C-alpha positions as CSV (number, residue, x, y, z in Angstrom):
1,M,-14.9,-9.4,10.4
2,T,-12.1,-11.1,8.6
3,Y,-9.3,-8.7,7.9
4,I,-7.6,-8.6,4.5
5,E,-4.2,-9.7,5.9
6,Q,-5.9,-13.0,7.1
7,Y,-7.0,-14.2,3.7
8,K,-5.1,-16.8,1.8
9,E,-5.5,-18.3,-1.7
10,G,-8.5,-20.6,-1.8
11,N,-10.4,-18.8,1.0
12,K,-13.9,-17.6,0.5
13,F,-13.9,-13.8,0.6
14,V,-16.9,-12.2,2.3
15,G,-17.4,-9.0,4.3
16,I,-17.6,-5.2,4.3
17,Y,-14.6,-3.4,2.9
18,L,-13.7,0.1,1.7
19,C,-13.6,0.3,-2.1
20,K,-10.5,2.5,-2.4
21,T,-10.5,2.6,-6.2
22,K,-12.8,1.5,-9.0
23,Q,-11.8,1.3,-12.6
24,I,-14.1,0.3,-15.5
25,L,-12.0,-1.6,-18.0
26,K,-12.3,-3.9,-21.0
27,T,-10.7,-7.3,-21.7
28,K,-8.9,-7.9,-25.0
29,A,-12.2,-9.4,-26.2
30,G,-14.0,-6.2,-25.4
31,K,-15.9,-7.4,-22.3
32,T,-16.4,-4.8,-19.6
33,Y,-15.1,-5.6,-16.1
34,Y,-14.3,-3.8,-12.8
35,S,-10.9,-3.5,-11.3
36,L,-11.0,-2.6,-7.6
37,I,-8.7,-2.0,-4.7
38,L,-10.3,-3.0,-1.4
39,Q,-9.0,-1.8,1.9
40,D,-9.3,-2.3,5.7
41,K,-6.9,-1.3,8.5
42,T,-4.6,-4.2,7.8
43,G,-3.9,-3.4,4.1
44,V,-5.3,-3.6,0.6
45,I,-6.1,-6.3,-1.9
46,D,-6.7,-6.3,-5.6
47,A,-10.2,-7.4,-6.7
48,K,-11.8,-8.1,-10.0
49,V,-15.5,-8.3,-11.1
50,W,-15.5,-10.2,-14.3
51,D,-19.2,-10.9,-14.6
52,L,-21.4,-7.7,-14.3
53,N,-24.6,-9.6,-13.5
54,N,-27.6,-8.6,-11.3
55,G,-25.6,-9.5,-8.2
56,I,-23.4,-6.5,-8.8
57,E,-25.2,-3.4,-7.5
58,D,-24.3,0.2,-8.1
59,F,-21.3,1.5,-6.1
60,E,-18.4,4.0,-6.5
61,S,-14.9,4.6,-5.2
62,M,-14.8,5.3,-1.5
63,D,-18.0,3.5,-0.8
64,F,-18.1,0.8,1.9
65,I,-19.3,-2.4,0.1
66,M,-20.4,-5.9,1.1
67,A,-18.4,-8.2,-1.2
68,D,-18.7,-11.9,-1.8
69,G,-16.1,-13.9,-3.8
70,M,-13.0,-16.1,-3.8
71,V,-9.3,-15.4,-3.1
72,T,-7.1,-16.5,-6.0
73,S,-3.6,-15.7,-7.0
74,F,-2.2,-13.7,-10.0
75,M,1.4,-13.1,-10.7
76,G,2.3,-14.3,-7.2
77,A,-0.1,-11.9,-5.4
78,R,-3.5,-12.5,-3.9
79,Q,-6.5,-11.4,-5.9
80,V,-10.2,-11.6,-5.3
81,N,-12.7,-12.7,-7.9
82,I,-16.0,-11.1,-6.8
83,S,-19.4,-12.4,-7.7
84,R,-21.7,-10.2,-5.6
85,I,-21.5,-6.6,-4.3
86,R,-23.9,-4.2,-2.6
87,K,-23.3,-0.9,-0.8
88,A,-23.0,-1.3,3.0
89,H,-25.6,0.4,5.2
90,D,-24.8,2.8,8.0
91,G,-24.4,0.9,11.2
92,E,-23.1,-2.2,9.5
93,Y,-19.5,-1.2,9.9
94,N,-17.1,0.7,12.1
95,P,-15.0,3.2,10.0
96,A,-12.0,2.7,12.3
97,D,-11.7,-0.9,11.0
98,Y,-10.8,0.4,7.6
99,I,-8.1,3.0,8.3
100,P,-4.6,1.6,8.8
101,A,-2.7,3.2,11.7
102,S,0.8,3.1,13.2
103,K,1.4,0.4,15.8
104,Y,3.2,2.9,17.9
105,N,1.6,5.5,20.2
106,L,1.4,8.8,18.4
107,E,1.8,11.0,21.5
108,E,4.9,9.1,22.7
109,M,6.5,9.4,19.2
110,Y,5.7,13.1,19.1
111,N,7.0,13.8,22.6
112,E,10.3,12.0,21.6
113,L,10.6,14.2,18.5
114,K,10.0,17.3,20.6
115,K,12.8,16.2,23.0
116,I,15.1,15.9,20.0
117,I,14.1,19.4,18.8
118,S,14.9,20.8,22.3
119,S,18.5,19.5,21.9
120,I,19.2,21.6,18.8
121,K,21.7,24.3,19.7
122,Q,21.8,26.5,16.6
123,P,19.2,29.2,17.5
124,H,17.8,29.8,14.0
125,L,17.3,26.1,13.3
126,K,15.8,25.5,16.7
127,K,13.4,28.4,16.2
128,L,12.4,27.0,12.8
129,A,11.7,23.6,14.3
130,E,9.8,24.9,17.3
131,M,7.8,27.3,15.3
132,C,6.3,24.4,13.3
133,Y,6.4,21.4,15.6
134,V,5.7,23.0,18.9
135,E,4.0,26.4,18.5
136,D,1.7,25.7,15.5
137,I,-1.1,23.5,16.9
138,E,-2.9,23.0,13.6
139,F,0.3,22.0,11.8
140,V,1.2,19.5,14.6
141,H,-2.2,17.9,14.4
142,K,-1.9,17.4,10.6
143,F,1.7,16.1,11.0
144,K,0.8,13.5,13.7
145,I,-2.0,11.8,11.8
146,H,-0.6,12.1,8.2
147,S,0.7,9.1,6.2
148,A,4.1,9.1,4.6
149,A,3.0,7.3,1.4
150,K,0.0,6.2,-0.7
151,S,1.0,2.5,-0.5
152,I,4.7,1.7,-0.6
153,H,5.8,2.3,3.0
154,H,4.4,4.1,6.1
155,G,1.0,4.4,4.3
156,F,-1.0,4.7,7.5
157,I,-2.2,7.2,10.1
158,G,0.9,8.3,11.9
159,G,3.2,7.1,9.2
160,L,4.8,10.4,8.5
161,L,5.5,10.9,12.2
162,Q,6.9,7.3,12.6
163,H,9.1,7.7,9.5
164,T,10.3,11.2,10.5
165,L,11.3,10.0,14.0
166,A,13.1,6.9,12.7
167,V,15.1,8.9,10.1
168,T,15.9,11.6,12.7
169,K,17.2,8.9,15.1
170,M,19.4,7.4,12.4
171,C,20.8,10.8,11.6
172,I,21.6,11.4,15.3
173,F,23.5,8.1,15.3
174,M,25.5,9.2,12.2
175,A,26.2,12.7,13.6
176,D,27.5,11.1,16.8
177,N,29.9,8.9,14.9
178,Y,31.1,11.1,12.0
179,R,32.6,14.4,13.1
180,I,32.3,16.0,9.7
181,L,28.5,16.2,10.1
182,D,26.8,19.3,11.5
183,R,24.5,17.7,14.0
184,D,22.0,20.6,14.2
185,L,21.7,21.0,10.4
186,L,21.3,17.2,9.9
187,I,18.7,16.8,12.6
188,T,16.7,19.8,11.4
189,A,16.8,18.5,7.8
190,A,15.7,15.0,9.0
191,I,12.8,16.5,10.9
192,F,11.6,18.5,7.9
193,H,12.7,16.2,5.0
194,D,9.2,14.8,4.1
195,I,7.1,17.7,5.3
196,G,5.9,18.3,1.8
197,K,3.9,15.1,2.1
198,I,1.3,16.9,4.2
199,D,0.2,18.6,1.0
200,E,1.2,15.9,-1.4
201,L,-1.2,13.4,0.0
202,S,-4.8,13.8,1.1
203,E,-6.0,12.7,4.5
204,F,-7.6,9.3,5.2
205,P,-9.6,7.5,4.1
206,T,-8.7,8.8,0.6
207,N,-4.9,9.0,1.2
208,D,-4.2,9.7,-2.5
209,Y,-2.2,12.3,-4.4
210,T,-3.5,15.8,-4.5
211,D,-3.3,17.9,-7.6
212,D,-0.2,19.7,-6.2
213,G,1.2,16.3,-5.2
214,Q,0.9,15.1,-8.8
215,L,2.1,18.3,-10.4
216,L,4.8,19.4,-7.9
217,G,5.7,16.6,-5.6
218,H,6.7,16.6,-1.9
219,I,10.4,17.4,-2.4
220,F,9.7,20.7,-4.1
221,M,6.8,21.5,-1.8
222,G,8.9,20.7,1.2
223,A,11.7,23.0,0.1
224,E,9.2,25.8,-0.7
225,F,7.6,25.3,2.8
226,I,11.0,25.7,4.5
227,R,12.0,28.8,2.5
228,N,8.7,30.5,3.3
229,K,9.0,29.7,7.1
230,I,12.6,30.9,7.1
231,K,11.4,34.3,5.9
232,E,9.6,34.7,9.2
233,I,12.8,34.3,11.3
234,P,14.9,37.5,11.5
235,D,18.5,37.3,10.4
236,F,18.4,33.6,9.4
237,P,21.8,32.9,7.9
238,K,21.5,32.8,4.1
239,V,24.0,30.0,3.6
240,L,22.5,27.9,6.3
241,A,19.1,28.3,4.7
242,S,20.5,27.1,1.4
243,E,22.2,24.2,3.0
244,L,19.0,23.1,4.7
245,C,16.9,23.4,1.5
246,H,19.6,21.5,-0.3
247,C,19.2,18.6,2.1
248,I,15.5,18.5,1.4
249,L,16.0,18.7,-2.4
250,A,18.7,16.0,-2.4
251,H,17.1,13.6,0.2
252,H,16.2,10.9,-2.4
253,G,19.9,10.7,-3.3
254,E,19.7,10.3,-7.0
255,L,18.1,12.2,-9.9
256,E,16.4,9.0,-11.1
257,F,14.8,8.6,-7.6
258,G,13.1,12.1,-7.9
259,S,15.7,14.3,-6.3
260,P,16.2,17.6,-8.2
261,K,19.8,17.6,-6.8
262,R,22.3,15.0,-5.8
263,P,23.9,15.4,-2.3
264,A,26.6,18.0,-2.4
265,I,27.2,18.2,1.4
266,A,27.8,15.4,3.9
267,E,24.6,16.2,5.8
268,A,22.5,15.7,2.6
269,M,24.2,12.4,1.9
270,A,23.6,11.2,5.4
271,L,20.0,12.2,5.2
272,A,19.5,10.3,1.9
273,F,21.1,7.2,3.5
274,A,18.8,7.4,6.5
275,D,15.7,8.0,4.5
276,N,16.4,5.1,2.2
277,A,17.3,2.8,5.0
278,D,14.0,3.4,6.9
279,A,11.9,3.2,3.8
280,R,13.5,-0.1,2.7
281,L,13.3,-1.7,6.2
282,E,9.7,-0.6,6.6
283,T,8.9,-2.1,3.2
284,M,10.4,-5.4,4.4
285,T,8.5,-5.1,7.7
286,E,5.2,-4.7,6.0
287,A,5.9,-7.6,3.6
288,Y,6.7,-9.8,6.6
289,E,3.7,-8.8,8.6
290,K,1.3,-9.6,5.7
291,S,2.8,-13.1,5.2
292,D,2.2,-16.4,6.8
293,P,4.8,-16.9,9.6
294,A,5.5,-20.5,8.4
295,I,6.3,-19.4,4.8
296,V,10.0,-18.6,4.5
297,W,10.4,-17.5,0.9
298,L,7.8,-14.7,0.2
299,G,8.4,-14.2,-3.5
300,Y,9.5,-11.3,-5.6
301,N,9.1,-7.8,-4.1
302,K,9.3,-5.1,-6.8
303,I,10.1,-2.3,-4.3
304,V,13.4,-4.0,-3.2
305,D,13.8,-5.7,-6.6
306,S,14.5,-9.1,-5.0
307,N,13.0,-12.4,-4.1
308,I,12.7,-11.9,-0.3
309,R,13.0,-14.3,2.5
310,Q,12.4,-14.4,6.3
311,S,15.5,-15.1,8.3
312,S,15.3,-18.3,10.4
313,G,15.4,-16.3,13.6
314,L,12.4,-14.2,12.5
315,V,10.4,-17.2,11.5
316,Q,11.0,-18.7,15.0
317,R,10.0,-15.5,16.8
318,R,6.8,-15.1,14.7
319,K,5.8,-18.7,15.4
320,Q,6.3,-18.2,19.1
321,L,4.2,-15.1,19.1
322,K,1.4,-16.9,17.1
323,E,1.4,-19.7,19.7
C-alpha cells in the first residue's frame, strides 16, 4: 500500500484507509459534501467528497474504506479530493497498517522508567510510583500502549510512555544541575504528570476524547487519580501530597494553556518547562518526518506559530538516509 506520508500534491490517491472521522456538511451554496479524516500508521490526511454520486457508497466513521481520488493542496496542507469510495472487505487490509506506533521499543522504554523509579529515595513517593507502575499489571498495560494526544504530538501507541520517559529524563537533568530542586518530588511528578490521559483519550483505533476527557480534562483527572492513590498509602505526608498534586495541576505552566494553577514551587516550574520542551520538539520531529527531505522551508506550523525550516545539517542527514 501507499502510506499517507508518501503522498505529494498531484499524486493519484488510491488505497484502503481508516476513515477516522466523517462530517456531512454544506457549502455556502447549500450543496452537501463529506469532510473526512483518513488515517494509516504514518499519519492522517484531510479529504473531501464534493460530488456525492453513485461512486460514493455508504460508509461511516471508523470504517476501513477503499478510496480513489487526487492529492491537492489547501492553505498549504495536503488535501484529497475523492471521487469513489466503498467499504473495504475483511481480508483486504491488515489493521496494524492503520495504527501509528512509537518508533522506540515499548519494553525497553518501560524498563528504563522502572529503573528511574527504583532510584527514588523518599519512601512514600517511591511506594506511590511502584504501586502503579510496577505492581498494577492492568494499569501498566494501559499506560504502555496509550497515546499522549489525539493529534498534536505523541498521538500514537506508546506515545504516553515515550513522552513520560522523555519528560522524566529532562527533569533528572534539571535536578542534577539545580540544587533547589527536590529530585524525588520532581521525578515522581514527571512520571505521573500526564497520567490523566489514560482516561481522557480512548484507545486505538478511535484515540479520541472520552466524555470525561471533554468535561474534565487530563490535568484534573490526573490530580484526582494521585489523591485517590495517596489515600492507600499510610502516613503519606500531607504537605508532600499537596506539592505533588500542585505539580500536576500546574504542569502546563500558564492558565491560558489549561493549567488550573501557575507554578508556585520550583519543581512545578521545572516540570512545566520539560513538558513543553518535549511536546514542542516532538511536534517539530513529526513535521520533519512527514516532509520531503529535499524541502527546506516547510511552511507555517500553527502549533509552534512559526514558518518552520529544516536545518542544513538535518537536510543532509535525511538525504544520506534516503540514499
